[in-house]
C-alpha positions in Angstrom: 11.5 -5.7 -4.2 11.2 -6.4 -0.5 11.1 -10.0 0.7 7.5 -11.3 0.8 8.3 -13.2 4.0 8.4 -9.8 5.7 4.6 -9.7 5.3 3.3 -11.4 8.4 0.8 -10.7 11.2 3.7 -9.3 13.2 5.4 -7.6 10.2 4.3 -5.5 7.3 0.7 -5.4 6.1 0.5 -7.2 2.7 -0.8 -4.7 0.2 -1.3 -5.3 -3.5 -2.0 -2.9 -6.4 -5.7 -2.5 -6.8 -6.4 -3.1 -3.1 -8.9 -0.7 -1.4 -7.9 0.5 2.1 -10.4 1.8 4.6 -13.2 1.5 2.0 -11.8 4.6 0.4 -8.2 4.5 -0.8 -7.3 2.5 -4.0 -3.6 1.5 -4.2 -2.2 2.6 -7.6 1.5 1.7 -7.3 4.4 1.3 -4.9 6.6 4.4 -4.6 9.3 2.9 -2.5 10.2 0.7 0.5 12.8 0.4 3.2 13.6 -1.3 6.4 10.7 0.2 8.4 8.1 1.1 5.8 6.6 0.9 2.3 5.2 4.0 0.6 2.2 3.6 -1.8 0.5 6.0 -4.2 -3.2 5.8 -3.6 -6.4 7.5 -5.0 -9.2 8.6 -2.8 -12.3 6.9 -4.5 -14.6 9.5 -3.1 -12.8 12.6 -4.4 -10.6 11.1 -7.1 -7.6 12.9 -5.4 -4.3 11.1 -5.8 -2.2 11.0 -2.6 
């Protein structure tokens, strides 16, 4: 897991499983992370499409 202290107003956006982003995309699970990004599996709540 990446360090939680990386999540800050000037760093990564803190995202948790179950969060809804943009009133549309529900976070299902973390796919991976690295130095510059974190990749999440999300589901579009409007179409049920998994992205």
